[in-house]
Every structure is written in structure tokens, then in C-alpha cells.
C-alpha positions as CSV (number, residue, x, y, z in Angstrom):
1,X,259.4,68.1,115.6
2,X,258.5,70.6,112.9
3,X,256.2,68.2,111.4
4,X,254.7,67.3,114.6
5,X,254.3,70.9,115.6
6,X,252.6,71.8,112.1
7,X,250.5,68.7,112.4
8,X,248.8,70.4,115.3
9,X,246.8,72.4,112.8
10,X,245.4,69.4,111.4
11,X,245.2,67.4,114.5
12,X,244.1,69.9,117.1
13,X,243.0,73.3,115.2
14,X,240.7,71.8,112.2
15,X,237.4,71.6,114.0
16,X,238.3,74.1,117.1
17,X,237.5,77.5,118.1
18,X,239.3,80.6,117.0
19,X,241.3,80.7,120.5
20,X,242.6,77.3,119.9
21,X,243.6,78.3,116.4
22,X,245.4,81.3,117.7
23,X,247.4,79.1,120.4
24,X,248.3,76.7,117.8
25,X,249.5,79.5,115.4
26,X,251.3,81.1,118.2
27,X,253.2,78.1,119.3
28,X,254.1,76.9,115.5
29,X,255.5,80.6,115.0
30,X,257.4,80.5,118.3
31,X,258.9,77.1,117.5
32,X,260.0,78.1,114.1
33,X,261.8,81.3,115.4
34,X,263.2,79.4,118.2
35,X,264.7,77.0,115.8
36,X,266.7,79.5,114.1
37,X,269.7,78.8,116.5
38,X,269.9,75.4,114.8
39,X,270.3,76.9,111.4
40,X,274.0,77.8,112.1
41,X,274.6,74.3,112.5
42,X,272.6,72.5,109.7
43,X,270.7,74.9,107.6
44,X,269.1,72.2,105.2
45,X,267.4,70.7,108.2
46,X,266.3,74.0,109.3
47,X,264.8,75.0,106.2
48,X,262.9,71.5,105.8
49,X,261.5,71.7,109.5
50,X,260.4,75.4,109.1
51,X,258.9,74.7,105.8
52,X,256.9,71.7,107.2
53,X,255.9,73.4,110.1
54,X,254.8,76.8,109.0
55,X,253.9,75.6,105.5
56,X,251.3,73.3,107.1
57,X,249.8,76.4,108.8
58,X,249.8,78.3,105.6
59,X,248.0,75.4,103.9
60,X,245.6,75.4,106.9
61,X,244.7,78.9,106.5
62,X,244.1,78.6,102.9
63,X,242.3,75.4,102.6
64,X,241.8,73.7,105.9
65,X,238.2,74.0,106.3
66,X,238.5,76.5,108.8
67,X,237.6,80.2,107.6
68,X,240.1,81.4,105.0
69,X,242.2,84.0,106.6
70,X,244.6,85.5,104.1
71,X,246.3,88.3,106.5
72,X,247.4,85.3,108.8
73,X,248.3,83.1,106.2
74,X,250.3,85.9,104.5
75,X,251.8,86.8,107.8
76,X,253.0,83.1,108.2
77,X,254.4,83.0,104.8
78,X,256.2,86.1,105.1
79,X,257.6,85.0,108.5
80,X,258.8,81.8,107.0
81,X,260.6,83.5,104.2
82,X,262.2,85.9,106.5
83,X,263.2,83.0,108.8
84,X,264.8,81.1,106.1
85,X,266.7,84.1,105.1
86,X,267.7,84.8,108.4
87,X,268.7,81.3,109.1
88,X,270.7,81.0,105.6
89,X,272.6,84.3,106.8
90,X,273.0,82.7,110.2
91,X,274.3,79.5,109.1
92,X,276.9,81.4,106.7
93,X,278.0,83.5,109.6
94,X,278.6,80.4,111.7
95,X,280.7,78.7,108.9
96,X,282.8,81.9,108.6
97,X,283.3,82.0,112.2
98,X,284.4,78.5,112.4
99,X,286.8,78.9,109.7
100,X,288.6,82.0,111.0
101,X,288.5,80.2,114.2
102,X,290.4,77.2,112.7
103,X,292.6,79.6,110.8
104,X,293.5,81.6,114.0
105,X,294.4,77.9,115.4
106,X,296.6,77.4,112.5
107,X,298.4,80.9,112.8
108,X,298.8,80.2,116.4
109,X,300.6,77.1,115.9
110,X,302.8,78.9,113.1
111,X,303.6,81.7,115.5
112,X,304.5,79.3,118.5
113,X,306.8,77.4,116.0
114,X,308.4,80.6,114.7
115,X,308.8,81.7,118.4
116,X,310.4,78.4,119.3
117,X,313.1,79.0,115.9
118,X,313.8,82.4,117.1
119,X,314.3,81.4,120.6
120,X,316.7,78.4,119.3
121,X,318.5,81.0,117.0
122,X,318.8,83.6,119.9
123,X,320.2,80.7,122.1
124,X,322.9,79.9,119.2
125,X,323.7,83.7,119.0
126,X,324.3,83.9,122.7
127,X,326.5,81.0,122.7
128,X,328.6,82.3,119.9
129,X,328.9,85.7,121.7
130,X,329.9,84.0,125.0
131,X,332.5,82.1,122.9
132,X,333.8,85.0,121.0
133,X,334.1,87.0,124.5
134,X,336.2,84.1,126.0
135,X,338.1,83.8,122.8
136,X,338.9,87.6,122.9
137,X,339.8,87.5,126.8
138,X,342.2,84.8,126.1
139,X,343.6,86.4,123.1
140,X,344.1,89.8,125.2
141,X,345.7,88.0,128.0
142,X,348.0,86.2,125.6
143,X,349.0,89.2,123.8
144,X,349.3,91.3,126.8
145,X,352.2,88.9,128.4
146,X,354.8,89.2,125.4
147,X,354.1,93.0,125.1
148,X,355.0,93.5,128.9
149,X,358.1,91.2,128.3
150,X,358.9,93.6,125.3
151,X,358.7,96.6,127.3
152,X,360.8,95.2,129.9
153,X,363.6,94.1,127.4
154,X,363.5,97.4,125.8
155,X,364.1,99.0,129.0
156,X,367.0,96.7,129.6
157,X,368.4,97.7,126.2
158,X,368.2,101.3,127.1
159,X,370.2,100.9,130.2
160,X,373.1,99.2,128.1
161,X,375.8,100.8,126.3
162,X,374.6,101.4,123.0
163,X,375.6,103.6,119.8
164,X,373.5,106.5,118.6
165,X,372.1,104.0,115.7
166,X,371.3,101.4,118.4
167,X,369.6,104.1,120.5
168,X,367.5,105.2,117.5
169,X,366.6,101.4,116.5
170,X,365.5,100.9,120.3
171,X,363.5,104.1,119.9
172,X,361.5,102.8,117.1
173,X,361.0,99.4,118.6
174,X,359.8,101.4,121.7
175,X,357.3,103.3,119.3
176,X,356.1,100.1,117.9
177,X,355.8,98.5,121.3
178,X,353.7,101.6,122.4
179,X,351.3,101.3,119.4
180,X,350.7,97.5,120.1
181,X,350.0,98.2,123.6
């Protein structure tokens, strides 16, 4: 399309009045400005079409047989240079944006993978904690029964006839049982 739009200088404006030349020039510039959006997708194509379009206008105003109009030709030349520069920057920003988006997608995948690993680890820890609690409850129950029985036996021993030495030993056994309890 850039070649076609630029060709309008030669096909339409070459032997036309100033209003037609102005309209073709305006159309050519508007097309060039409008295509800068495409520069983000493929800058080389944008650059070629912009130079084919505006370049023909520049040549037309220099050598086209129409009156030489240096201010318009220079305006088109400066516009073309600025559009190419802007288009190049736009293409670079677009590429960086795509790269960052891809990096973000990859980071999100890594975060989800890490989150799944953390959740799995947390599940294992919770299962271990539950097992520990069950073990401690069972061990506590299993230890309390013999301690209770020991206390009963100590009480029974105290009620029997014993020597002072045996009473002293029973007292030591009672202290040990109290400490265990």
C-alpha cells in the first residue's frame, strides 16, 4: 500500500492543480502516520513502505515537473525521519513488552510449581504432626495405667506391716512415682 499511496504523486498529482497535490500530500502523510502502529509488529516492513510512500513525495516535490517546493519536501523528509525513528522505538518497546510478558508467564509457572511443592510439603508436615499427636496420646495413656497401678501398690504396701527401713524404701518409691506422674 505504501508504494500505491506514494504512486499517487505520479499518477494523480503530476499534472494537477495545487489542491489535488495538497490532498495527495495529506493522504500520503496520514497513511504514513497511521502505519506506525504496524512498526511494532515488523519494523523493516514499516520502514520500507514508509520510504516508498513518503520518498516518492519527496522526489516528486524535487524533480516531479511540478513547481519545486522545498519547504514541503523538507517537511516530508523530516516527517519520514521522525516516523522511522518513532517506529523503531515503538518496535523495540513492543519486543520488550512481549519479552516481559513471556518472562512473567514463565515466572507464574514457576510460582505455581513452587506453591504446589509447598502445599505438598505442608501436607506431609501436617500428617507427621497428626501422627506425632496420636503417638503421644497413646504413649501417655500407656504410661498412665502402670503409674496408677504403681500408686495403688504403694498404698497397699503402706497398709501392711513394715519395718522402718521398708517404710523408708516405700517413701522413696512414692517420691519416684510422684515425680513420674
